[in-house]
C-alpha positions, 0 to 999 in steps of 0.5 A, a space after each residue: 249331690 244328696 250325699 254331699 247335702 247330707 254330709 254338710 248337714 251332719 257337719 253342721 249338726 255335729 260341729 258347727 251348732 255345738 261350737 257355736 253354742 259353746 261360744 255363746 255360752 262362754 261369752 254369756 258366762 264371761 259377761 254375766 260373771 264379770 258383772 257379778 264379780 264387779 257387784 260382789 267386789 262392791 258390795 264387799 268393799 261397802 260392807 267392809 268399810 263399815 268394820 275395818 279401815 277404808 284402805 283395807 276394805 278397798 285392798 281386799 275388795 280388789 283382791 277378791 275381784 281379781 280372784 273371782 274374775 280369774 275364776 270366771 275366765 277359766 269357767 268361760 275357757 272350759 265351756 269352750 272345751 279347752 283343757 283348763 288343767 293345762 291353762 292353769 299349769 301355763 298360768 302358773 309358769 307365766 306367773 313364776 316367770 313374772 315373779 322372778 322378773 318383778 321380785 322387787 314389785 312382789 316384795 313391795 306388794 308383800 310389804 303392803 299386805 303386811 302394812 294393811 294387816 298390821 296397820 302401824 299407821 293409818 291415813 292422816 297420820 304423821 309419820 317417819 317411815 321409809 327414811 321419809 317424813 310426811 302425812 299418810 295420804 293413801 296406802 297402796 298395794 305397792 307404795 305408800 303416798 305421803 305428803 310432806 310439811 311443805 306439801 310435796 307429794 312422796 311415793 314411798 316403796 312399801 318394802 322400804 317402809 317395812 325394812 326401816 324404822 317407823 315412828 308414828 307421832 299421830 298414834 297417841 292422843 298426847 305428846 311431850 314437848 321437849 324444850 331447852 333454855 340456857 341462862 346465865 350462871 349469874 341467873 337466880 335458878 328459882 326465879 327462872 323456874 317461876 318465870 317458865 312455870 308462869 309461861 306454861 300456866 298461861 297457856 291452856 293448851 298445855 296439859 295439867 296432867 301429867 304436870 310439865 317438868 322443869 329441871 337443870 339438865 347441864 352446866 354448859 360452857 357459857 349457860 346453865 341449861 334447863 329442860 322444860 317438858 310440858 304435855 299437849 294434845 298431839 294436834 297442838 304440838 308444834 303450835 305450842 313448841 314455837 309458842 312457848 319458845 317465844 313466850 319464855 324469851 319475852 318473859 325472860 326480857 321482862 324479868 331481867 333474866 339473861 340468855 347468854 351467848 357463846 363467848 371466850 375469854 382471852 388472857 395476855 401474859 405480859 412480857 417481863 
């Protein structure tokens, strides 16, 4: 009986006590480590937002959170006596298998990283990207969230954006408004140009420098077409575009300038 008691005490001392201590230590490493990782990621995000775009700061903070948390998990498992080299190899093999299965998702992830690094646009810009047009609301890891002019929510894969042309309409502070007005062949072109100049000069949103360009661009089938190209602040583009068309039409009516419509003259031969 005494021998059994001695063996039990020895087993507890040599196995149970160390294992219990290791489990408690591993839990402590995981709990405290996870708390520290969360704090570090939050501080990192706050600090980066002062220097870089908020989207980039959030993305980098999330990547750092995942990497540090993985390190904490490995440290906790190592404290339990598990061979971490084998565990890392297992994670690597699993990662390779998942990577092959999620090839498109990884491509979108890589494209998301490139978008955050290259920054062809930022939140709030109006762009054409991934064969879609809209205002950028959020650049996510795998996709970009956009809203259309009629307030539809559009989720575009980042890979599609990086593999296609990107047109950023908000990148520059000013934009050129391209308009075409057709007048009758009988119209006095000098009078037409003066009428258009008067309309542009009356609109305070149109910039004086660079000066608007007004020129004859085409002798069409039924009209003489003039290009009108004023410069405006990017925020005023559509208001000036629509407003100028209406104002020029009203001015032409006041000046008696005719805007022709397509027509066809038909000639009949008289029989002999």
